[in-house]
C-alpha positions as CSV (number, residue, x, y, z in Angstrom):
1,M,53.5,107.0,128.5
2,K,55.5,106.3,125.5
3,E,59.4,107.0,125.9
4,K,60.4,110.2,123.7
5,I,63.9,108.8,121.8
6,I,66.1,109.9,119.2
7,Y,67.7,106.9,117.6
8,F,70.9,107.9,116.7
9,V,72.6,106.0,113.5
10,H,76.1,106.6,112.4
11,C,76.4,105.2,108.8
12,V,80.1,105.0,107.8
13,D,80.7,104.6,104.0
14,A,83.4,102.2,104.5
15,E,85.8,102.5,101.7
16,G,89.2,102.0,103.1
17,P,92.3,103.9,102.7
18,L,92.6,106.8,100.2
19,Y,95.8,108.4,98.9
20,E,95.8,111.7,97.0
21,S,98.6,113.3,95.6
22,L,99.2,117.4,95.4
23,D,98.5,117.6,91.8
24,A,95.1,115.6,92.3
25,T,94.0,117.9,95.1
26,F,94.7,121.0,92.4
27,E,92.7,118.9,89.9
28,R,89.8,118.7,92.2
29,V,90.1,122.4,92.8
30,K,89.7,123.1,89.2
31,S,87.0,120.9,88.4
32,T,85.0,121.9,91.6
33,F,85.7,125.9,91.3
34,G,87.2,126.6,88.0
35,I,90.5,127.8,89.5
36,D,93.3,126.8,87.6
37,I,96.4,127.2,89.6
38,A,99.9,125.3,89.5
39,A,100.1,122.6,92.0
40,S,102.7,123.4,94.8
41,K,102.8,123.4,98.6
42,E,103.1,127.4,98.4
43,N,100.0,127.7,96.5
44,L,98.2,125.3,98.8
45,N,98.9,127.4,101.6
46,K,97.9,130.5,99.5
47,L,94.4,128.7,98.9
48,R,94.2,127.9,102.6
49,R,94.5,131.5,103.3
50,G,92.0,132.4,100.4
51,E,94.9,134.7,98.8
52,G,94.1,135.7,95.1
53,L,90.4,134.1,95.1
54,P,87.2,136.0,94.5
55,L,85.6,136.9,97.7
56,D,82.8,134.7,97.4
57,L,84.8,131.6,97.0
58,Q,87.5,132.4,99.5
59,D,85.8,130.5,102.3
60,L,84.7,127.6,100.2
61,V,88.1,126.8,98.7
62,S,89.8,127.5,102.0
63,E,87.8,124.7,103.6
64,F,88.0,122.5,100.4
65,V,91.9,122.4,100.8
66,S,92.0,122.6,104.7
67,E,94.3,120.2,106.6
68,K,91.3,118.6,108.1
69,R,89.7,117.8,104.6
70,L,92.9,116.4,103.4
71,N,93.9,114.2,106.6
72,Y,93.5,111.1,104.8
73,N,94.0,107.6,105.9
74,P,96.4,106.5,102.9
75,T,97.3,103.0,104.1
76,W,95.6,100.1,105.8
77,D,97.8,100.6,108.8
78,D,96.4,104.3,109.1
79,V,92.8,103.0,108.7
80,E,93.3,100.1,111.4
81,R,95.0,102.4,113.9
82,M,92.0,104.7,113.6
83,V,89.4,101.8,113.8
84,D,91.1,100.0,116.7
85,K,91.0,103.4,118.7
86,I,87.4,104.3,118.1
87,M,86.0,100.7,118.4
88,S,87.7,100.1,121.6
89,P,85.3,99.9,124.9
90,K,87.3,103.0,126.2
91,W,86.5,105.2,123.3
92,R,83.0,104.0,122.6
93,N,81.8,104.5,126.2
94,T,83.0,108.3,126.1
95,F,79.7,108.5,124.1
96,C,77.3,106.2,126.1
97,D,73.7,107.1,125.3
98,D,70.9,107.4,127.9
99,F,70.2,103.5,128.3
100,G,74.1,102.7,128.9
101,R,75.0,101.7,125.5
102,G,78.5,102.8,124.1
103,Y,78.6,104.4,120.6
104,V,77.5,102.1,117.5
105,F,79.0,102.2,114.1
106,N,77.3,100.6,110.9
107,W,79.8,99.9,108.4
108,F,78.4,100.2,105.0
109,A,81.0,98.2,103.2
110,M,82.1,99.1,99.5
111,D,83.9,96.9,97.2
112,H,86.4,98.6,95.0
113,V,86.1,96.6,91.7
114,G,85.2,97.1,87.9
115,F,88.0,99.6,87.3
116,Q,91.7,99.4,85.7
117,I,93.0,102.9,86.8
118,N,93.4,103.5,90.8
119,P,95.4,106.4,91.1
120,R,93.9,106.9,94.8
121,R,95.4,103.5,95.6
122,R,92.1,102.2,96.8
123,S,92.3,98.5,98.2
124,V,90.7,96.5,95.4
125,G,88.9,93.3,95.5
126,Y,85.5,91.5,96.4
127,H,85.0,91.2,100.2
128,T,88.2,93.3,101.2
129,L,86.2,95.9,103.1
130,Y,83.6,93.4,104.4
131,D,86.1,91.1,105.5
132,F,88.2,93.9,107.5
133,Y,85.2,95.2,109.4
134,A,83.8,91.7,110.2
135,S,87.0,90.8,111.6
136,K,87.3,93.8,113.9
137,I,83.7,93.5,115.0
138,K,84.7,90.0,116.0
139,E,87.9,91.3,117.5
140,H,86.3,94.0,119.6
141,N,83.2,92.0,120.3
142,S,81.2,94.9,119.0
143,I,77.6,93.1,119.3
144,Y,75.6,96.3,118.1
145,D,77.6,97.2,115.2
146,E,76.2,96.4,111.9
147,I,77.7,95.6,108.5
148,Q,75.4,96.9,105.6
149,W,76.1,97.6,101.8
150,H,77.5,100.8,100.2
151,Y,78.0,100.9,96.5
152,H,79.3,103.2,93.8
153,P,78.4,102.4,90.0
154,P,81.8,102.3,88.2
155,S,82.7,105.0,86.0
156,Y,82.4,104.8,82.3
157,F,86.1,104.5,81.7
158,G,87.4,102.2,84.4
159,E,88.7,105.0,86.6
160,G,88.6,104.1,90.2
161,H,88.5,107.5,91.5
162,K,85.4,108.2,89.7
163,C,81.9,107.0,89.5
164,S,78.6,107.1,87.5
165,N,75.1,107.2,88.5
166,N,73.9,104.2,86.5
167,F,73.4,100.6,87.7
168,F,72.8,99.7,84.1
169,N,76.2,100.4,83.0
170,S,77.8,97.4,84.7
171,S,76.9,94.1,86.4
172,E,79.2,94.8,89.3
173,H,76.4,95.5,91.8
174,L,75.0,91.8,90.9
175,N,78.7,90.5,91.2
176,I,79.2,92.0,94.5
177,L,76.0,90.6,95.8
178,S,76.2,87.1,94.4
179,Q,79.8,86.8,95.8
180,R,78.7,88.0,99.1
181,I,75.7,85.4,99.2
182,I,77.9,82.6,98.0
183,D,81.1,82.9,99.6
184,R,80.4,84.8,102.8
185,K,76.5,83.8,103.5
186,W,75.7,87.3,103.9
187,F,73.1,89.7,102.1
188,P,72.3,93.5,103.2
189,S,69.2,94.7,104.6
190,A,70.1,98.5,104.7
191,F,72.2,100.7,102.0
192,R,73.7,103.9,101.5
193,P,74.3,105.3,98.1
194,G,77.5,106.1,96.5
195,Q,78.0,110.0,96.2
196,H,74.4,110.0,98.3
197,T,73.1,109.6,94.8
198,E,70.0,107.5,93.6
199,R,68.4,107.5,90.4
200,P,65.3,105.7,89.0
201,D,67.1,102.7,88.1
202,I,68.7,102.4,91.5
203,N,65.3,103.3,93.1
204,L,63.7,100.3,91.5
205,F,66.6,97.9,92.1
206,L,66.6,98.8,95.5
207,E,62.9,98.0,95.9
208,L,63.5,94.7,94.7
209,W,65.7,93.6,97.4
210,I,66.7,96.0,100.2
211,P,64.1,97.6,102.8
212,F,66.1,100.0,104.6
213,D,67.5,102.9,102.9
214,Y,69.7,105.7,104.4
215,G,70.1,108.0,101.5
216,N,67.9,110.9,101.7
217,Q,70.0,114.4,102.2
218,G,67.1,116.7,101.9
219,M,68.2,120.1,103.3
220,L,67.5,123.6,102.9
221,E,70.5,124.6,101.0
222,D,72.2,128.0,100.6
223,S,73.7,129.4,97.5
224,S,77.2,128.1,98.0
225,I,76.1,124.7,96.8
226,N,75.8,126.2,93.6
227,K,79.5,127.4,93.5
228,Q,80.5,123.8,93.6
229,K,80.4,122.2,90.3
230,D,80.5,118.8,91.3
231,V,77.4,118.9,93.5
232,S,75.6,121.8,91.7
233,E,72.1,121.4,89.8
234,G,71.8,118.0,91.4
235,R,74.9,116.5,89.8
236,F,75.5,114.3,93.0
237,G,73.4,113.7,95.9
238,D,70.1,115.2,94.4
239,W,67.4,115.0,97.2
240,R,66.2,118.6,96.6
241,R,62.6,117.2,96.3
242,A,62.8,115.1,99.5
243,T,61.6,115.9,102.9
244,T,64.0,117.9,105.1
245,E,62.3,116.7,108.4
246,W,63.8,113.7,110.2
247,E,61.1,111.3,109.1
248,I,61.0,108.2,107.4
249,Y,59.0,107.7,104.0
250,N,58.2,105.3,101.2
251,P,59.1,106.6,97.9
252,D,57.4,106.8,94.7
253,F,58.1,104.1,92.1
254,Y,59.0,106.9,89.6
255,D,60.5,109.5,91.8
256,Y,62.6,108.3,95.0
257,Q,62.5,111.8,96.5
258,V,58.7,112.0,97.0
259,S,56.6,109.7,99.2
260,G,54.5,107.0,97.2
261,K,53.4,103.5,97.2
262,A,56.9,101.7,97.2
263,K,57.5,99.4,100.0
264,R,61.2,100.7,101.0
265,H,61.9,102.8,103.8
266,I,63.9,105.9,103.4
267,A,65.7,107.7,106.3
268,R,67.3,111.0,106.1
269,C,71.1,111.0,106.6
270,L,73.2,114.1,106.9
271,N,76.9,114.5,106.4
272,L,79.5,114.7,109.4
273,N,82.5,117.2,109.0
274,A,81.6,117.9,105.3
275,R,81.5,120.7,103.0
276,I,77.9,120.1,101.9
277,R,74.7,119.2,103.5
278,A,76.4,119.0,107.1
279,I,74.8,118.1,110.3
280,N,74.4,121.2,112.4
281,E,72.8,122.5,115.5
282,Y,69.7,123.8,113.8
283,E,69.2,120.0,112.2
284,V,69.9,118.7,115.5
285,E,67.0,120.7,117.3
286,K,64.5,119.8,114.5
287,G,65.0,116.3,115.7
288,F,64.5,116.8,119.2
289,M,61.5,118.9,118.5
290,R,60.0,116.2,116.4
291,A,60.7,113.5,119.3
292,Q,59.4,115.8,122.0
293,E,56.1,115.7,120.0
294,G,56.0,111.9,120.4
295,K,57.1,111.4,116.8
296,S,59.4,108.5,115.9
297,T,62.7,110.0,115.0
298,I,65.9,108.5,113.5
299,I,68.9,111.1,113.3
300,S,71.5,109.6,111.1
301,V,74.9,111.1,109.9
302,T,77.4,109.6,107.5
303,D,81.1,109.8,106.9
304,H,84.0,107.8,105.5
305,D,87.0,105.8,107.1
306,E,89.3,107.4,104.5
307,R,90.0,110.3,106.9
308,A,90.1,110.9,110.7
309,M,86.6,110.0,112.1
310,E,86.8,111.3,115.6
311,P,86.5,115.1,115.3
312,G,83.1,114.7,113.5
313,I,81.8,112.2,115.9
314,E,82.9,114.4,119.0
315,N,81.4,117.6,117.4
316,C,78.2,115.9,116.6
317,Y,77.7,114.1,120.0
318,A,78.5,117.5,121.7
319,L,75.5,119.1,119.6
320,M,73.4,116.3,120.5
321,R,74.0,116.6,124.4
322,K,73.9,120.6,124.0
323,V,70.4,120.5,122.6
324,Q,69.3,117.7,124.8
325,K,69.2,120.2,127.8
326,K,66.5,122.2,126.1
327,Y,64.4,118.9,125.8
328,P,65.2,116.9,128.9
329,D,62.3,114.4,128.3
330,V,64.1,113.1,125.0
331,K,66.5,110.3,125.3
332,I,69.1,109.5,122.8
333,K,69.7,106.0,121.7
334,N,72.9,104.8,119.9
335,T,71.3,102.1,117.3
336,G,72.1,100.0,114.4
337,A,70.9,101.1,111.1
338,R,68.5,98.0,110.9
339,E,67.6,98.2,114.6
340,A,66.7,101.9,114.2
341,M,64.2,101.3,111.4
342,R,62.8,98.3,113.4
343,L,62.1,100.4,116.6
344,A,61.2,104.1,114.7
345,L,58.8,102.1,112.4
346,N,57.6,100.0,115.0
347,L,57.9,96.8,113.0
348,T,56.6,93.6,114.3
349,P,59.4,91.1,115.2
350,L,59.3,88.1,113.1
351,P,61.3,85.0,112.6
352,P,63.6,84.8,109.5
353,I,62.1,83.5,106.4
354,S,63.0,79.8,105.8
355,F,63.7,78.1,102.4
356,D,62.5,74.9,101.2
357,V,64.7,74.2,98.0
358,A,65.1,70.9,96.3
359,L,66.9,70.1,92.9
360,N,64.9,67.7,90.9
361,D,66.9,66.5,87.9
362,N,68.0,70.0,86.5
363,V,65.2,72.0,87.9
364,L,65.7,74.0,91.0
365,Q,62.4,74.3,93.1
366,I,62.3,77.1,95.6
367,K,59.5,77.6,98.5
368,T,59.5,79.9,101.3
369,N,57.4,79.7,104.4
370,R,56.1,83.3,103.8
371,K,56.5,86.1,101.5
372,C,59.8,87.5,101.0
373,W,60.8,91.2,100.5
374,G,60.2,91.9,96.8
375,P,58.9,89.7,94.0
376,Q,61.5,86.9,94.1
377,P,64.3,86.1,96.2
378,F,67.8,87.0,95.1
379,F,69.1,84.0,93.1
380,C,72.6,83.4,92.1
381,F,75.4,80.8,91.2
382,K,79.0,80.5,90.7
383,T,80.1,78.5,87.6
384,K,83.2,75.9,87.8
385,G,84.9,78.5,85.9
386,M,84.5,80.6,88.9
387,T,82.2,83.0,87.5
388,Y,79.1,84.4,89.5
389,I,75.8,85.1,87.8
390,H,72.7,86.6,89.1
391,E,69.5,85.3,87.2
392,N,65.6,85.7,87.7
393,L,63.5,82.8,88.5
394,D,60.1,81.5,87.1
395,Y,57.3,82.4,89.2
396,H,54.6,79.8,89.9
397,G,52.4,82.1,92.4
398,G,52.5,82.3,96.1
399,T,55.9,81.7,97.5
400,H,57.0,79.2,94.8
401,W,59.6,79.8,92.1
402,S,61.8,77.5,90.2
403,F,64.8,77.6,87.7
404,T,66.0,75.1,84.9
405,F,69.6,74.5,84.2
406,D,69.6,73.8,80.4
407,E,71.3,74.5,77.1
408,N,69.3,78.0,77.3
409,S,70.8,79.0,80.7
410,I,73.9,76.9,82.0
411,A,74.3,72.9,82.1
412,L,74.0,71.8,85.8
413,D,77.6,70.1,85.3
414,N,79.3,73.5,84.8
415,V,77.5,74.8,88.2
416,D,79.6,74.7,91.3
417,S,77.5,76.5,93.7
418,I,74.0,78.1,94.1
419,G,72.8,80.7,96.3
420,L,69.6,82.4,97.4
421,A,68.9,85.4,99.5
422,T,66.0,87.4,101.0
423,N,65.0,89.9,103.3
424,D,61.6,90.1,105.2
425,E,59.6,93.3,106.3
426,Y,61.3,93.0,109.4
427,G,64.8,93.4,107.8
428,N,65.8,89.7,108.8
429,N,68.2,88.1,106.3
430,S,67.5,84.5,105.1
431,I,70.3,83.0,102.9
432,W,70.5,79.5,101.3
433,T,73.6,77.9,99.6
434,K,74.6,74.6,98.3
435,K,77.7,73.2,96.8
436,I,76.6,71.1,93.7
């Protein structure tokens, strides 16, 4: 008999330290709730007590500025202290699953690039978050943890504390992936959208490259969300038409929220310790009921490393164990994001794709031993001027592509390195790089 299993996935939007001044907190209160009040400690305490607020906003504003909500990790020392604690075997094993595996983290690493104004003191630079978590995984021998990709499209005016919903306004997503391939020989198989937000351009881009997506926040929402201007009317995190069940679906090419004929797999992922779309007992029980019926079930949650993560994890796992008592046949398995998709979808294991690449004069000939994810491998190169460029390939049918270096693209003499990457349907990464 098939085991009844909840695959539990914790997706961390790994963005590093975050600083917020008192003035900035009150600016967010104004932009979110329309409440214009002078920034001061005294007024902050009044807001926390709900004083002088409309009755229907008292609880929302009080929670918005609560100590737990503003409990940021403002420096790398703060982040590292927390991460070393929760990545330790002692802490992980406090939340062992029913198979003897400790807690598993999936670090969806963000690159803070593409802006000039940085009032939140974000840690700027390509690879910064990736390198930190790669080193921590190695240091703690965290063999089940995964590093995946998280991305916020930059804002129109180069403001590091804001973002847009448009991949077309910037090429930073291409820069990030190109640099990760060439400099770190890495490519993601899973994605978490910045601000939980996808749009048609993002949907189609992901469909080209990345098989697994933990974006869906479909949830029956109460009226309180429309009292918060930053998230009302689908402003950010619009999954209002998406499934509210713990099921995986393939999106439509034109509407990422509904089932269709695209290949990418989208899983549902609710928030930990958050003011909106937060995991709760009702949602956990929905997952257990689904697993009890023999259906493949992923329960995934997300939060940030910019504030204390322990309380949210402790509360969520306690909920899981509480609900499990009503469904003793259902087991919990702590899993990686890619691993969970493979298991829940019952994907057939495959070896990674292999590249056969030859540079004949100025023409790069590329072949793979079988079909890759999407229409072509991700192709990029680094110039001798240290610029990273992503380009399309010429397609020859089957599993054969080429690229010509010439006056219409770039002379080969000006190229320092070349990179290729692809996933397959099992989520295997394949990377090929060459220094010219």
